[in-house]
C-alpha distance (Angstrom), angle and dihedral (degrees) to the residues before:
residue distance angle dihedral
M1 . . .
N2 3.77 . .
N3 3.89 127.6 .
Q4 3.89 92.5 -96.7
Q5 3.80 88.1 55.8
D6 3.83 90.6 50.5
K7 3.80 89.1 52.4
N8 3.80 91.5 49.0
T9 3.78 88.4 51.8
E10 3.84 92.9 54.7
Q11 3.86 88.7 51.3
A12 3.89 91.6 50.8
F13 3.81 102.6 49.2
P14 3.89 98.1 59.5
L15 3.80 87.6 67.5
L16 3.81 87.2 71.8
T17 3.77 101.1 92.1
P18 3.87 120.1 170.4
E19 3.80 90.9 -108.2
T20 3.91 89.8 55.3
I21 3.84 92.8 45.0
L22 3.86 94.3 50.2
T23 3.82 92.3 44.2
L24 3.75 91.9 51.1
A25 3.83 93.6 50.0
E26 3.84 91.7 48.4
Q27 3.81 93.8 47.0
Q28 3.82 93.5 46.6
L29 3.79 98.4 43.9
D30 3.83 98.0 30.8
C31 3.74 91.8 -125.8
R32 3.84 140.1 115.3
C33 3.72 119.6 -112.2
Q34 3.81 131.3 -155.1
A35 3.76 119.0 -118.0
I36 3.81 90.7 -93.3
C37 3.80 121.4 120.9
R38 3.79 114.9 157.0
Q39 3.83 120.1 -179.9
L40 3.82 112.2 -135.2
N41 3.80 124.0 -152.2
S42 3.82 113.2 -84.7
Y43 3.73 127.1 137.1
I44 3.86 94.7 -171.1
N45 3.77 103.9 41.4
R46 3.81 133.7 20.3
V47 3.75 110.3 -112.7
Y48 3.86 128.9 -177.7
E49 3.73 137.1 -175.5
L50 3.85 118.0 -135.9
E51 3.72 136.2 173.8
T52 3.81 130.4 -150.1
V53 3.81 121.3 -132.7
D54 3.80 88.1 -105.1
G55 3.82 91.3 57.8
Q56 3.82 100.0 -102.2
G57 3.87 110.5 147.1
L58 3.81 116.8 -135.7
I59 3.77 134.0 -172.5
I60 3.77 117.4 -155.5
K61 3.88 118.5 -165.4
F62 3.71 126.0 -164.4
Y63 3.75 113.0 -160.4
R64 3.80 120.3 -130.9
P65 3.73 106.8 -106.3
G66 3.91 113.2 -113.2
R67 3.69 94.6 17.7
W68 3.88 98.5 93.9
S69 3.69 129.1 7.1
R70 3.84 118.1 -118.7
Q71 3.81 87.5 -107.7
A72 3.75 91.9 54.7
I73 3.79 92.7 49.3
A74 3.88 88.4 48.6
E75 3.84 88.9 53.3
A76 3.77 91.6 54.0
D77 3.73 91.9 47.4
Q78 3.81 90.2 48.0
F79 3.79 91.8 51.7
T80 3.79 91.5 55.2
L81 3.80 90.3 46.1
D82 3.90 89.7 49.9
L83 3.85 88.2 52.6
D84 3.77 94.1 44.9
S85 3.85 90.6 50.7
Q86 3.85 87.9 57.9
E87 3.87 89.9 49.8
I88 3.73 91.5 -112.0
P89 3.89 106.5 153.5
V90 3.75 107.3 -106.7
V91 3.78 133.3 131.9
A92 3.83 100.9 -113.2
P93 3.77 125.2 -169.5
L94 3.77 121.2 -102.1
L95 3.82 120.9 -111.6
L96 3.84 113.3 -106.9
Q97 3.83 133.3 -150.3
N98 3.88 90.9 -78.8
G99 3.83 90.2 57.6
T100 3.85 92.9 -110.3
P101 3.78 131.8 90.6
Q102 3.76 93.2 -115.4
G103 3.78 126.9 84.3
I104 3.84 129.6 177.9
H105 3.77 128.6 -139.4
E106 3.78 120.8 176.7
N107 3.78 88.2 -20.4
V108 3.76 92.2 -54.0
A109 3.83 115.9 121.2
F110 3.80 119.1 -135.7
S111 3.80 139.5 178.4
I112 3.84 130.5 -166.7
F113 3.80 124.2 -140.7
P114 3.80 134.3 -175.5
R115 3.81 111.2 -104.7
M116 3.75 109.3 -107.6
G117 3.81 119.8 -160.4
G118 3.79 121.4 -152.8
R119 3.78 143.8 117.8
F120 3.77 130.4 -87.5
L121 3.98 108.9 -129.6
D122 3.81 115.4 -160.0
E123 3.82 91.2 -174.3
F124 3.73 128.7 44.8
S125 3.79 133.5 -152.4
D126 3.78 121.2 -133.6
D127 3.73 91.3 -100.3
Q128 3.84 90.4 51.3
W129 3.80 93.1 50.4
L130 3.87 86.9 55.9
A131 3.84 89.6 48.4
I132 3.78 91.5 49.2
G133 3.76 90.0 50.0
R134 3.79 91.1 52.9
L135 3.75 92.8 46.6
L136 3.74 95.6 51.7
G137 3.81 92.4 43.4
R138 3.73 90.1 56.1
M139 3.77 90.7 45.1
H140 3.85 92.6 50.6
Q141 3.76 90.4 47.6
V142 3.71 89.5 61.8
G143 3.77 92.2 37.4
S144 3.80 91.2 56.6
A145 3.83 92.2 58.4
T146 3.76 96.0 82.1
K147 3.82 141.7 -3.4
A148 3.81 129.0 -111.6
T149 3.78 102.4 -127.1
H150 3.81 94.4 -170.3
R151 3.80 95.5 49.8
Q152 3.79 128.2 87.5
T153 3.76 121.4 -99.7
L154 3.74 111.2 -131.7
H155 3.83 108.0 -125.0
P156 3.81 131.5 134.0
L157 3.76 92.6 -124.1
K158 3.80 92.3 49.2
T159 3.73 117.7 33.5
T160 3.86 98.9 16.0
A161 3.75 94.8 45.3
E162 3.77 90.7 52.3
Q163 3.74 91.3 49.3
V164 3.84 90.5 52.5
I165 3.86 90.1 52.0
F166 3.74 91.7 48.7
L167 3.83 92.1 51.5
T168 3.78 95.6 45.9
S169 3.76 97.0 41.7
G170 3.78 95.0 54.9
S171 3.86 130.6 62.7
F172 3.79 94.8 -100.1
M173 3.80 99.2 116.6
P174 3.84 136.5 35.9
P175 3.79 110.7 -92.0
H176 3.86 94.7 -117.9
V177 3.78 93.1 59.1
Q178 3.84 95.6 46.1
K179 3.79 95.4 82.7
P180 3.92 96.6 49.0
F181 3.92 85.9 48.8
E182 3.75 93.4 50.3
N183 3.81 91.7 45.2
I184 3.85 96.2 52.8
C185 3.85 89.7 43.6
A186 3.80 92.2 52.3
Q187 3.89 90.9 47.7
I188 3.81 91.2 51.5
L189 3.81 93.3 47.8
R190 3.81 92.0 49.0
E191 3.79 90.8 49.2
I192 3.77 99.3 46.4
S193 3.86 103.7 33.4
P194 3.89 93.2 83.1
F195 3.88 90.3 57.5
F196 3.82 89.4 64.8
T197 3.79 96.3 60.5
Q198 3.84 115.9 112.2
T199 3.86 88.6 3.1
E200 3.85 116.7 147.8
T201 3.81 112.7 -109.1
I202 3.80 120.2 -160.6
R203 3.88 138.6 151.1
L204 3.75 108.5 -68.7
H205 3.78 138.6 -174.9
G206 3.81 84.4 -122.7
D207 3.80 97.8 -164.4
C208 3.85 100.0 52.5
H209 3.82 104.8 158.5
F210 3.74 130.4 133.9
A211 3.83 95.6 -86.2
N212 3.86 90.1 59.5
L213 3.82 90.7 52.2
I214 3.77 114.7 73.0
H215 3.78 123.4 -171.5
R216 3.80 124.1 -146.6
P217 3.86 111.5 -169.4
D218 3.76 93.9 -137.0
Q219 3.81 98.1 40.7
G220 3.80 109.6 29.1
F221 3.84 125.8 -134.5
F222 3.75 128.6 -5.5
L223 3.83 126.9 -166.9
I224 3.69 116.1 -134.7
D225 3.89 140.8 179.6
F226 3.77 108.6 30.2
D227 3.81 89.6 -179.5
D228 3.81 91.7 123.1
M229 3.84 97.4 47.7
V230 3.69 112.1 160.9
N231 3.80 144.4 170.3
G232 3.71 110.8 -111.8
P233 3.78 149.3 110.5
P234 3.84 115.5 -45.4
V235 3.73 93.0 -120.8
Q236 3.86 89.1 69.8
D237 3.90 87.5 75.6
V238 3.83 90.6 52.4
W239 3.72 111.6 45.6
M240 3.89 99.7 64.0
L241 3.79 89.2 58.5
L242 3.77 94.7 57.5
P243 3.76 117.4 103.6
S244 3.87 95.1 -128.8
Y245 3.81 143.3 -14.0
H246 3.81 120.1 -31.7
Q247 3.84 98.8 -95.5
E248 3.84 91.3 44.7
S249 3.85 92.4 52.2
L250 3.90 101.6 52.9
P251 3.87 95.4 121.6
E252 3.84 92.7 51.4
L253 3.82 91.6 45.6
E254 3.84 91.4 52.8
L255 3.78 91.0 53.1
F256 3.74 92.5 44.6
L257 3.84 91.7 49.8
E258 3.84 91.2 48.2
G259 3.84 89.3 58.6
Y260 3.80 95.0 38.6
Q261 3.82 93.3 53.6
T262 3.77 91.1 54.8
F263 3.78 85.5 78.9
R264 3.80 108.5 17.4
P265 3.85 138.8 15.2
F266 3.80 115.8 -105.8
D267 3.89 123.0 -149.0
R268 3.79 101.1 -132.3
S269 3.81 91.6 -165.6
S270 3.87 85.5 69.8
L271 3.82 90.0 68.8
R272 3.78 85.8 83.2
L273 3.84 87.0 73.2
I274 3.74 94.4 65.2
E275 3.83 97.1 90.1
P276 3.82 93.0 38.1
L277 3.79 88.5 52.8
R278 3.78 89.2 49.5
A279 3.84 89.6 55.2
M280 3.77 90.1 49.4
R281 3.78 89.9 49.9
Y282 3.86 89.8 55.6
I283 3.87 89.4 56.9
H284 3.83 92.1 40.2
Y285 3.83 90.0 54.1
A286 3.76 93.4 49.2
A287 3.80 90.4 51.4
W288 3.79 91.1 47.0
C289 3.82 89.5 53.1
A290 3.79 90.1 49.5
H291 3.83 90.6 55.0
Q292 3.75 89.9 49.3
S293 3.76 95.4 45.1
V294 3.80 91.8 90.9
D295 3.81 90.5 63.3
P296 3.86 111.5 91.4
G297 3.71 91.3 -145.5
F298 3.77 91.5 59.3
T299 3.84 93.9 47.6
R300 3.79 90.4 48.1
N301 3.82 91.3 54.2
N302 3.81 96.7 37.9
P303 3.87 105.5 38.6
D304 3.76 94.1 158.9
W305 3.81 95.4 53.9
G306 3.76 113.5 119.8
S307 3.82 95.0 16.0
E308 3.76 123.1 133.3
L309 3.89 88.4 -105.7
Y310 3.82 92.2 51.7
W311 3.89 93.1 53.7
Q312 3.84 91.6 44.3
E313 3.79 89.5 54.7
E314 3.78 91.5 45.7
I315 3.88 89.5 52.0
N316 3.82 90.9 46.4
D317 3.87 90.0 50.2
L318 3.77 92.4 50.0
N319 3.79 92.6 47.9
K320 3.84 90.5 52.4
Q321 3.75 90.1 47.3
L322 3.79 91.5 51.9
V323 3.80 89.8 54.0
R324 3.86 89.7 49.1
I325 3.80 90.1 52.3
Q326 3.84 93.7 47.9
Q327 3.86 92.8 46.9
A328 3.82 95.3 49.0
P329 3.82 113.6 123.6
D330 3.75 115.2 -89.7
Q331 3.76 109.3 -100.5
E332 3.74 93.1 -140.0
T333 3.86 98.4 49.1
G334 3.71 114.1 10.1
N335 3.75 117.6 46.8
P336 3.83 129.8 48.0
M337 3.80 89.7 -158.2
Y338 3.81 89.1 77.4
R339 3.71 98.1 51.2
């Protein structure tokens, strides 16, 4: 998305008044809503909590124009419906009047979800690591059945290279830090790209961290928010759940893999992608912030973003991550996790 698209987005969302939102939900679900419309935190989309007169909680999400095509949104919706049809615990969108999960209002796509209560856990017990492994193994079994042709494929020379170009071609950083940033990004991409050859690529959640995994004491874990669904290596859905870096999370990985392999084989050699994927995530997050920097709410909450100090810290983090990648144990000789 370019800056003009970001500006167009800000012009589109103010059209979403509470009256409009409630009317859309009532028309699409053939229900009556109470006079409740609470906006939830989301810099990218516009998300609101509603409630029907019979007490059913709803979440309505309006997708930021220009971020995803309607086909890409439909593929994320379809993935969650595929998972739901196999009784895999996800929060799937509801079908609307047109028989699909996607509605359109003033050229803005939206979906409606049932509200799902639960807790976010930032630490997991041994049994919970096994359960998460089983859940992701089942999800990836479904995800491997077909590709998402309108979704990005996670690869350093595709998604990450594009993000570097976006960051360095705009006015997001002081000119004198641009070259050091470009240099460290180029070094990282050269170093990690060979790791992605002959790597399995399937449909993934894409943003599988603890805040997108809710726990209900009587039902276990549920996956939510497939907005960043992507095609990529299965390990992408694993590493953000780990408590620390790869070599410091070996016990948790073993428990996870024990659960995962109950339902699906796991290529242990792909564990070498964990730290490269972390480096890619650093760049991805900087690009995400750059897209949001036109939003007044983002700049109020992140006053230091885009400063010289911010970019110097980003460069330092990337340099440290490059060293971590280069010093990782050799997969052929040094680490039983890869065998």
